[in-house]
C-alpha positions as CSV (number, residue, x, y, z in Angstrom):
1,M,-24.4,-12.9,5.6
2,T,-21.5,-11.0,4.4
3,V,-20.9,-9.9,0.8
4,L,-17.2,-10.4,0.8
5,G,-15.7,-13.9,1.5
6,I,-12.8,-14.0,4.0
7,N,-10.2,-15.1,1.6
8,H,-10.5,-13.4,-1.5
9,F,-11.5,-10.3,-3.1
10,E,-13.7,-10.8,-5.9
11,K,-16.6,-8.6,-4.3
12,L,-14.6,-5.4,-3.9
13,E,-16.4,-3.4,-6.4
14,E,-19.7,-4.2,-4.7
15,I,-18.2,-3.5,-1.2
16,S,-16.9,-0.1,-2.7
17,A,-20.4,0.6,-4.1
18,I,-21.7,0.3,-0.2
19,A,-18.9,2.2,1.2
20,R,-19.5,5.3,-1.4
21,S,-23.3,5.1,-0.5
22,V,-22.3,5.1,3.3
23,G,-19.8,8.0,2.7
24,W,-22.5,10.2,1.0
25,G,-25.0,9.4,4.0
26,A,-22.1,10.6,6.4
27,A,-21.5,13.7,4.4
28,D,-25.2,14.6,4.4
29,I,-25.0,14.4,8.3
30,L,-21.8,16.6,8.7
31,Q,-23.3,19.2,6.4
32,S,-26.5,19.1,8.5
33,Y,-24.4,19.9,11.6
34,Y,-22.1,22.3,9.5
35,R,-24.9,24.5,8.1
36,G,-28.1,22.7,8.0
37,E,-31.0,21.9,10.4
38,A,-28.9,20.1,13.1
39,Q,-26.3,23.0,13.3
40,G,-27.7,24.5,16.5
41,N,-27.3,21.1,18.2
42,L,-23.6,21.0,17.7
43,K,-22.0,20.3,21.0
44,V,-17.9,20.3,21.5
45,D,-15.8,18.7,23.9
46,E,-12.6,20.3,24.1
47,N,-11.4,18.3,26.8
48,K,-10.1,15.1,24.7
49,K,-6.6,14.2,24.9
50,D,-6.2,14.0,21.1
51,G,-8.2,17.1,20.0
52,P,-12.0,18.2,20.2
53,V,-14.9,16.0,19.7
54,T,-18.2,17.1,18.5
55,S,-21.6,15.7,18.4
56,A,-21.3,15.5,14.6
57,D,-18.2,13.3,15.1
58,L,-20.3,10.9,16.9
59,A,-23.7,10.8,14.9
60,T,-21.4,10.3,11.7
61,N,-19.4,7.6,13.4
62,H,-22.8,5.9,14.3
63,H,-24.1,6.2,10.7
64,I,-20.9,4.6,9.2
65,L,-20.7,1.7,11.6
66,E,-24.4,1.0,11.4
67,K,-24.5,0.8,7.5
68,L,-21.4,-1.1,7.1
69,Q,-22.4,-3.7,9.8
70,E,-25.8,-3.8,8.4
71,A,-24.5,-4.6,4.8
72,L,-21.6,-6.6,5.8
73,G,-22.1,-8.2,9.3
74,T,-19.3,-8.7,11.8
75,D,-18.3,-12.1,11.4
76,D,-15.6,-11.5,8.6
77,F,-15.0,-7.8,9.3
78,G,-13.3,-6.0,12.1
79,Y,-14.2,-2.2,12.8
80,L,-11.7,0.3,13.8
81,S,-12.9,3.8,14.5
82,E,-11.5,6.8,16.0
83,E,-14.7,7.4,18.0
84,T,-14.9,3.9,19.6
85,H,-11.1,2.7,19.5
86,K,-9.7,1.7,23.0
87,G,-6.8,-0.2,24.1
88,N,-3.6,-1.2,22.5
89,E,-4.5,-4.5,21.1
90,P,-5.1,-4.9,17.0
91,T,-8.7,-5.4,16.1
92,P,-9.3,-9.0,15.1
93,G,-9.4,-10.5,11.8
94,E,-7.6,-10.2,8.3
95,W,-10.5,-7.7,7.1
96,V,-10.5,-4.7,9.2
97,W,-12.4,-1.4,8.3
98,I,-10.5,1.8,9.6
99,I,-12.7,4.6,9.8
100,D,-12.5,8.6,10.6
101,P,-15.8,10.0,10.7
102,L,-14.6,13.5,10.9
103,D,-11.0,14.3,9.7
104,G,-10.4,17.8,10.7
105,T,-12.6,18.5,13.6
106,R,-11.0,22.0,14.2
107,D,-11.3,23.0,10.8
108,F,-15.3,21.7,10.9
109,I,-15.7,23.8,14.3
110,D,-13.9,27.0,12.9
111,K,-16.0,26.6,9.6
112,T,-12.8,26.5,7.0
113,G,-14.7,24.0,5.0
114,E,-11.6,21.7,4.9
115,Y,-13.0,18.5,6.6
116,A,-13.5,15.1,5.4
117,I,-14.8,11.5,5.9
118,H,-12.2,8.5,5.8
119,I,-13.3,5.0,5.2
120,A,-10.8,2.3,4.5
121,L,-10.8,-1.4,4.2
122,T,-7.6,-3.0,5.0
123,H,-6.4,-7.0,4.7
124,K,-3.6,-8.1,6.5
125,N,-2.9,-4.4,7.8
126,R,-2.8,-2.7,4.4
127,P,-5.7,-0.9,2.7
128,V,-7.4,-2.4,-0.2
129,L,-10.3,-0.2,-0.8
130,A,-10.6,3.4,0.3
131,V,-13.3,6.2,0.3
132,V,-12.5,9.7,1.1
133,V,-15.3,12.3,1.2
134,V,-14.7,16.2,1.0
135,P,-18.4,17.5,1.9
136,E,-17.8,21.1,0.9
137,T,-16.6,20.5,-2.6
138,E,-19.3,17.5,-3.1
139,K,-16.8,15.2,-4.1
140,L,-15.9,11.6,-3.3
141,Y,-12.8,10.0,-4.0
142,F,-12.6,6.3,-4.1
143,A,-10.1,3.5,-5.1
144,I,-9.5,-0.2,-4.9
145,K,-6.2,-1.9,-4.9
146,D,-4.8,-2.2,-8.6
147,K,-7.9,-0.5,-10.0
148,G,-7.1,3.2,-10.0
149,T,-8.6,6.0,-8.3
150,F,-11.8,7.8,-9.2
151,V,-13.8,10.9,-8.2
152,E,-17.3,11.1,-7.8
153,T,-19.9,14.0,-7.7
154,R,-23.1,14.5,-6.1
155,D,-25.0,13.9,-9.3
156,G,-23.3,10.6,-9.8
157,N,-20.5,11.4,-12.4
158,V,-17.7,9.2,-12.1
159,S,-14.3,10.2,-13.5
160,P,-10.7,8.3,-13.1
161,I,-8.3,10.9,-11.5
162,K,-4.3,11.3,-11.6
163,V,-1.7,13.0,-9.8
164,S,0.3,15.7,-11.6
165,E,3.4,14.9,-13.6
166,R,5.7,17.5,-12.3
167,N,9.0,16.1,-11.8
168,K,11.3,18.5,-10.2
169,I,11.5,19.3,-6.6
170,E,11.8,23.2,-7.4
171,E,8.3,22.8,-9.4
172,L,6.5,21.2,-6.8
173,Y,3.6,22.6,-4.4
174,F,3.7,21.3,-0.7
175,V,0.6,21.2,1.3
176,V,0.6,21.5,5.0
177,S,-1.6,22.6,8.0
178,R,-1.9,26.2,9.2
179,T,-1.0,24.8,12.5
180,H,0.5,21.9,14.4
181,R,4.1,22.6,13.3
182,D,6.9,22.2,15.9
183,D,10.3,23.9,15.3
184,R,11.8,20.6,14.0
185,F,9.1,20.2,11.3
186,K,9.2,23.9,10.7
187,E,13.2,23.8,9.9
188,L,12.9,20.8,7.8
189,I,9.9,22.1,5.4
190,D,11.9,25.5,5.5
191,R,14.8,23.7,3.9
192,L,13.0,22.0,1.1
193,P,13.0,24.0,-2.1
194,F,9.5,23.6,-2.9
195,K,7.8,26.1,-5.5
196,D,5.3,27.2,-3.2
197,T,3.0,26.0,-0.3
198,N,-0.8,25.5,0.2
199,Y,-2.4,25.7,3.5
200,V,-5.1,23.1,4.1
201,G,-6.9,21.3,6.8
202,S,-7.6,17.6,7.1
203,V,-5.3,14.9,5.9
204,G,-8.1,13.8,3.4
205,C,-8.3,17.5,2.0
206,K,-4.6,17.8,1.7
207,I,-4.5,14.6,-0.3
208,S,-7.3,15.7,-2.2
209,T,-5.3,18.6,-3.5
210,I,-2.6,16.2,-4.8
211,L,-5.2,14.3,-6.7
212,E,-6.5,17.5,-8.1
213,K,-3.0,18.6,-9.1
214,R,-2.8,21.8,-6.9
215,S,-0.2,20.1,-4.8
216,D,2.3,17.6,-5.0
217,V,3.7,16.8,-1.6
218,Y,2.6,16.2,2.0
219,I,4.8,15.3,4.8
220,S,4.0,14.1,8.3
221,L,6.7,14.3,11.0
222,S,5.7,13.0,14.5
223,G,6.5,15.0,17.6
224,K,5.2,14.4,21.2
225,S,2.4,12.6,19.4
226,A,1.7,11.1,15.9
227,P,-1.2,10.9,13.6
228,K,-3.3,7.7,13.5
229,D,-4.3,4.9,11.6
230,W,-7.6,6.7,10.6
231,D,-5.7,9.8,9.3
232,F,-3.9,7.8,6.8
233,A,-5.4,4.6,5.8
234,A,-8.0,5.9,3.2
235,P,-6.0,8.8,2.0
236,E,-2.9,6.5,1.5
237,L,-4.8,4.3,-0.9
238,I,-6.6,7.1,-3.0
239,L,-2.9,8.9,-3.6
240,T,-1.0,5.8,-4.4
241,E,-3.9,4.4,-6.9
242,A,-3.7,7.7,-8.6
243,G,-0.2,7.5,-9.4
244,G,1.3,8.9,-6.2
245,Q,3.5,7.3,-3.2
246,F,2.9,7.2,0.3
247,T,5.6,5.8,2.6
248,H,7.9,6.2,5.6
249,F,11.2,8.2,4.8
250,N,13.0,4.9,4.6
251,G,10.6,3.7,1.7
252,N,8.8,1.1,3.9
253,P,5.0,0.9,3.7
254,L,2.7,2.0,6.4
255,T,1.0,-0.7,8.2
256,Y,-2.1,-0.6,10.1
257,N,-4.1,-2.0,13.1
258,T,-0.9,-3.4,14.6
259,G,-2.1,-2.5,18.0
260,D,-0.3,1.0,18.2
261,V,-2.5,3.2,16.1
262,K,-0.2,6.1,16.1
263,Q,2.0,6.4,12.8
264,W,5.6,7.5,14.2
265,G,8.3,8.9,12.2
266,G,8.7,10.9,9.1
267,I,6.0,10.1,6.3
268,M,6.1,11.2,2.8
269,A,3.1,11.5,0.3
270,S,3.8,13.0,-3.0
271,N,2.9,12.5,-6.6
272,G,5.7,10.1,-7.1
273,Q,7.9,12.0,-9.4
274,C,10.6,13.0,-7.0
275,H,9.6,10.7,-3.9
276,E,12.9,8.7,-3.2
277,S,14.8,11.9,-3.5
278,L,12.3,13.8,-1.3
279,C,12.7,10.9,1.4
280,E,16.3,11.1,1.2
281,T,16.6,14.6,1.3
282,A,14.3,15.0,4.4
283,T,16.5,12.1,6.4
284,E,19.5,14.0,5.6
285,I,18.0,17.2,6.8
286,L,16.9,15.7,9.9
287,K,20.2,14.3,10.7
288,E,21.6,17.7,10.5
289,I,18.9,19.3,12.7
290,D,19.2,16.4,15.3
291,G,22.8,16.7,15.4
292,N,23.6,13.2,14.1
């Protein structure tokens, strides 16, 4: 029996509590591999096309799927996970969980501490519930569509959280990875007049710095490859429900579980204050870079 009816949203609070519990359990597993008793059992496969996969990814993925399916079943819900996704067909159903059990695997391996867990529930290709856990900060961010974003600590304390109100591009702090930057992307961000730059791994960790008011803008620009659905679905909702925006450069919303899990093109995530201006400026800069 599922908790949530297939055509209504009445039980999202209850579903959120389940997802948060699952998220904390996933954090326990990752921390066990990161510094605890399972550390010596960490196996790394560097031969995967889209980046390394570890035994921690797989163990956490198993935990999340097992616990969600145990609580909610598979009749009304589909499950799209980084570690189990195959093929180019959408996962069937209007209600689909999109899961990244370890966002920032390279940071996990390199011990930067900047890794996260993403759990999102989508309805008709858009996120309606999200959990992002950053284990090394002992914080879990969660959101329900139109209900706001909250941060929960290990002791169970829950507080609402909002993005910054900085409203001039010259006052904004940009957050970006230490690596993964091709020349086109580098030229784009070099020409945007941000106040300063924070270097952070994992999309979930980057977006958490926007929630914590340490950063204001994150940009994704696909090159030979692109981020995937599970990179963005949960981070998007925790940002937008905290007052930010997360769109393509043309202002269109992101859609998920369409068959192609890659999120191509330019994507802007921000505190929302200069969002349209940033999108327009980035578009114009790219036209100049590309000679159009």
